[in-house]
N, C-alpha and C positions, 0 to 999 in steps of 0.2 A: 383688528390683525389676521384674523382666520382670513380672511380673505389673501391679505399678501404672498401667504404660501405658496406654493409649486402645485401644480393642478396633481404628481407623481404622489407628494405627501396627502393633500388632502380625500383624495381615492381609497390612498391607502386607511386613514383615516377613520373614513367613511364604510371601508367594511369594517374595524375593527367595531367601529356603532354599530355595528349589524345589517348593515348593506350586502343586497346580494345583487348583482347586477347579471347575473340569469332570472331571476326573478322577478328585478323589474320587465325587462326585453319579452316575461310570458306574459304578463302582464297586459301589454302594449300589444299579443299577436305575433312578435317577432319570431319569437320560437313555437315548434308546435311539435309534439310530440308526434315521433311514428312508430309506428307498430315494428320489432326488430324481425319479425318475418320479409317483410317489406323491403329493408335492407340489403335480403342477401343476392350474392348474382347470378343470373343464369350458370355461368361456366368458368371454374377455374381450370384455367391450366397447369404442367405442371411444374411450368416455371413458377409461379405464384401468382399469374395475369389475370386478371378479373373479367367479363366480361355479362352482356345484360343489366349491369348495375344501374339505372340511375341516378345520376347528380341531385342529391340532395338541396334543393332549395336555400339553404341557411347555408350555405356557403354563396350564396350568389352573392352580389354587392347590392348593399340596399341601403339610399342614403335618406331611410328614418330617422329622427333626432327626437330622443328618450331622451327626457329630461328627468335627475335617479336623483329620490325626496331627502334634503337635509337637513329636514327637522330634527331628528332626532340628532345627526350629529354635534349641528349647535345646541341645540336642549345641554348634549353632555360636557363640551366645553366653553357653557358661558361663564359660568363660578372660573374660568382661572385667570387668572394674575397675566392683566395686558405687559407689564416688562415682561413675563416670558418670551412672547416673540421675540426680545429682542437683546440677547444675553450680552453680559459684557467678556469679551475672552480678550480681550489685552492686558486687562491690569490685573489677571488673575483671577479674580473674581467667580468664584463659582454662581453657578444657575442658581437665581437665590427663590426658594418653596412658594411650594405656592399650594392654593386651597382646594383638597380632592376628598368634596365631601366635608368637610371642617378636618381635614383629617393631613396631616404633612405629605406632601411627595417622597422625604426620604425614607420613611418607614415603606415608600412601596419598594425601595434598592435592595433593603431586607428581606424579598420576598425569591422564593426561586424563579431563573430567567424564565422560565417558562408560561409562569406567572403573569410577568412586569410585562413578556409579549403580546399577552393580550388587555393589559391595561392604557386604554384612552389617551388617559390625562397623562401618562407616566410618558407614552411614547411618543404623545408631544412636544413634550420637557426635550428629551433624547434626539428627534429627530432636526430640532430647530437646530440643538448644540451644534452637531457634528453637521446640517448643512452649511454651518456656517465655521466651523473646524475646516472643513471640507473643501471650502471655498478659498480657503487662505492655508493651502498646503501646498508646498511642502514648512511651507515656514512655521506650518499648527504642528510638527506631525507630531513631537514632542507629546504632547497634550494633545494627541488623538491615541496617543498608546497610552494615555495614563488615562483616558476614556473607558480605551477599549478592554480595559483591567475590570471594569467594573463592568463591563454586558455593551452590545453591538447590536442597536434596533436591524432588523431583519432588512426593513426598506434599502436603509446604504450601505448594508454588510459586503453588495462587493467594492464600491467604492475603498468598504475603509479596509479590503481586506489586499485591494493594491497598493493602499497605500503604506498598508505592512511591509508588503514586499516589496518597495520600492520602483514599484512600476511605472517608468517612464519613457519617455520620450516621440516619435509620431510613430507609433504600434500600426495602422494602420499601413502606414505605406512600407512595415517590416514583413510587416505578416503577407501580404500582397505579394511582395517580393517573390515569397517562396512558390515555387513548384509543386497544387496540391496536387494537379489531374494526370500528372504521368505515373502509368503504372508501377509500383514496388512488389518485392517477394513479399512483401508484410502485408498485402492485402488482402488478400486471402484471409489471416488472422485476422485484421482488424475487422472487416465486415463477421469474422464466426462469435468475434466478443461483445460486438455494438450491442445486439438483440438481448443478452443474458449481462446485461450491465442496469441495475437498476429502472429496472422498467416496472416496477410498481407506481415510480412516478409516471405522472401522465406528460407531464412536461417530456419529460427523457425519453418517452415510447413511445413517443409521435414522429411519425418521419421524414418530421422535418431537424428532426434531433439525431437521428439517427443518422444526417446525408451532413452536420453539422461537427459531429464524432469523429466521425472519417476523413474530415478536411483537416479538422485539427489532428489528429495523432499522424497523419502523415504528415503534417506539416514538422511535427517535433522530431519524426524519424527520417525525414528528409533533411531538416535543417541540423541536428544534431548525427553526422554520418562517425563518429567514433561511436555509439549510443547503438542498443537493437534494441526492436520493440519482444518486452517483456507482457505477458500478461497479467495483468492486474492493472497496467500504463490505461488505460481507460475507465478504469473504477476511480483512478486519481484526476482524472480528467473531465467526470460527473460532477464535483462541486461547483467548480468554475464556471462552466458551460449552463450551467443551470442559472447559476447566478447571472452573466454574464452573455446571456441566450442571443440577446442581439447584439451585439460588440462581440464577435469570434474572435477579434483582434489582440484585445483587452484579457477574454481568456485564453487562448494560446499565452501569449505577458505572460500572464499571474502561474501559466502552468509551466510553466519554464524555469521560470525564477523561483518555484517554488521545491520543482526537483534540483536544481544547484545548490539553493539551501539547506534541503534537508533530506537529501536521497541521492547524495551525488556518489558519481561513479555504480549507481546500483542499477545500471540497468548497461555493463561494460558485456561486453561477447561473453568471456569469461570472470564475472562476477563473484566467485567462490569465494576468495581472501577479502573482499569486502564485506561478505555476510558472515563469512565463521567469526571475523574480530568484532562487527557488530553481535552478535549473539551471544563470544563470550564473554563483551561487557557486559550485555543485558546481565545473564546469568551470574557477573558480582556483580550487582546489581542487587539485584534479588536476595544473593547469601546474603549482600551488606546490611538489607531491611528484612526479611525476613527468613532466618537461619533454619528457623525450626519446616518452613515450607518449601526451602532448598535442601536437606536433608532428604525431607520425605521423599521428595521428587526424583534427588539421585538413585534414592536406594530403590525404587520400580522402577528402572530405565526410559522414565518422562524427559526427556533432551528438551528445551526452547527448541531447538533445530525441528521435530512434531506437530509444533500449535503454531507459531510467531512468525514465520518467513513470513503469511500472506499479511499480517499484522501491521511489519515494517513496510514489503512492499511497495502495498498499495498506504499507508501511514491508517488505517484503520480502517478505508472506505468497504474494503470489499468485509467489513465484519460487519458495522454498524450502517442501520437507514441514514439517510441524506441527513433529516431535523435535529439526526444527533450530529451528524461526522459533524454539519454546523455551530455545532455550540462547542463541542471541545476541538476544533480547527479556528477557534476564534479566541482559546487561549494559545495552543499550539503554537500560532505563526508569534506572540509575546514573547518565546521562548524562544530557548540554541537548538541549535537539531540536535542537542543529546533529551530534549526532552519529551520524545517520543519513547524513549529509553522508559522513563519516569510512568508514561500513561501502563504502558506492558506490565509495572509490578503493579501498578492500582488495579489493573484487572485483575491480575492474580489475588488478590487481596479480598477483592470484592467476591470470589470462589474461593478467598484459605477454606472455610470449612469444609465441604465438598471435598474439596483437593487432598484435605488430610485423612478422612475419609475413606477415602478410592484410593484404587489399584489401577494398575497399565492401562487395564481394559476398557473401566470406567471413566478414568480420565481421556481417553478417546476420543470415547463415546460424548464425554460433555464438549469437547474442543467439537467435534465433528456438527455439533449444531449447535450452537455458542447461544445460551441462557440470556434472557434476559436485566442485562448489565445496568444500572443507574448511575448516566452520564454524568448528572451534576455530581454527583456523589462521586465516579472517576476523577473527574475532574479538580474538587478540589482535594483529594488525595492523592494526584499530580502534582499540582502546586506544591502541598506538601515534601510530597519527594524530594521533588528537584532543589526549593528549595535547605533541603538538612541534608545532600548531598554533595560530597567536598567536590568542585568542580574538573580535578582532577583526576577523581575518579570516573569519570566517562571518556579519560581521554582515549581518541586514538588515531593510528597513525593514518588510517583511510580517510580522513574526516577531508573536509575539503577546507582548502589552504586559504591561512587566513584567519579562520573559524576557531581554531583554538589560540591563548596565550602566548604569546613567544617569554620564557623570561628563563636566565640562568639555573636560579632553584627547579622551573619546574617539569614537566613530565618529559622522557624521551621515549623514542617508538622500543616496543617488548616483540618477541615477534610469537605469531601464531600458536605455536607450540607448547610454548612459558603462559602464554593467556589463557590456555585450554588444561594447562596440568595445574594453577595458583588456582583457590576456592575464592577465593575474596580479591576484592580490587585494592589497588592499588591507591598509594596518597604523597604528594610532589612533597618536598621542601617549602615549597610556598606555603601552600595550603596547611599544613601544620602547623608551620610558624605564627599562624592568622589566628587561628582555631587555640592557639595553646597562650595568644593573645589578648583570645576572645574569652578562655577558660579563667585566665587571670584577672578579667577585669568584670567578668559576673563568672562564678563557677556555678550560680542556677541553673543560667538558662543551657548551658551546654558542659557532660562531664566526658571527660577526655583522661585516658589513662595510656600513659606514653611505654613500649614494652622495648628495653633495650638488648638485644641480645648476643651484641659481642665478648668476648670473653671477661673474665669478670676483670683485669688488671687493667685493660683498657675501658673500661667500664668506672676504674676510680679514680685513674685518671681526668677525668671529662665526661658528662653526658646533661642532659637535659634536667635541671630542675624538676623532681620530683618524679624522675622515670625509673622504674619495676627494674630492677635489672632480670634477666630469663636467659642466660649463654647456654650455648649448646650441649643440650645431653643432663642436663641441671632435674630430669625427671618427668614425668607429670605435670598439667597442670593443676590439677590439684593440690600438688604437695607446694608450692611459689609461694604457698601465706600471704 
């Protein structure tokens, strides 16, 4: 059955089994080491052009065929259950467990995602399942979403992200119709930003990647005339270019859809109102989940404006390296546009001990050089925060139209001045009634206290069962009893 799998799957599994193409090419004499001093040019012009450098022969076309040894791969997979290669997806039946050195593969699913991505037997199971689901997209989109909540195999991450973003249509025709050659006022800034964007990555630091970067960013700017180029857009583009390196049209479609879904109106010429509202909601969310930390940061004057704008404007791509962004966005793409706010709260909670002991200057230094963040813990904490936050508490007037539920008992827009003066988030009547019903069914899962601040006479005429009456001017909270 292994012979029936696509070549891309086989090569990916071969590498997981310990295969190294460069090593095999060196064994056959196709790659030869060259002393670095022999690669230096004779002349380097001020414009950066290099002269007198002999072209390395390894870049010449070579029709030599090198057979990669597959014995180790076959040995690793010979004990796999043959039924694993033909998963049933239409009946709703899960992929049957397969022996993994006499252990059930289901136990591997409980391991950290980094370990799962290196486990060849587990990856074989996942890529086979996702291959079938992607072939049935969009019919099987809900099943793709369900499986993505567990993990996403690196081999099919590009296609799965496209599915999660609902990227469809004649992408190549739409992309080719955009003028990416005519000079624009933003070209200079784009050319300055690209050489600084994730240059530790071998793929994105290549000249070919720089050219693709420029075309993608120019295409987005040209095709969105109501927006402007802001620094950080190149970082947003990086994950999609890395995954769709040989498919610029898909990379562009993913970038455009991602921005419209999670960064709606963030790239306006005057985005101050959008950013300020986003930061105010973020402050409320931090206060809701960690009031002690909020009080401390407010007391030293360390406000979100000082550290979190690059987080949200780049969806953390300016903060984390690509391998962490992939794992973070695997989950982010499953959530609503409020999920990035929860990620920010999770980061603060991971740094909580240091922040509570630091003053203003120490906090500035801490965020100027972001310390190591456990991305898996961050993702799990973000999910917990997201699930425990009432949806109405993340309401934004500047959110994408249609992204927030319309309900007579829902939230109404609040002025930015009101948001900034309030210390904690509001909650809609719809969410309150839902939480009351949940508390009534099982009080052990939800502890809820309703405080009625109306005058006593109105409170006595009618109130929510169990509500505590604290009319204005009734004293300090400690005197409520």
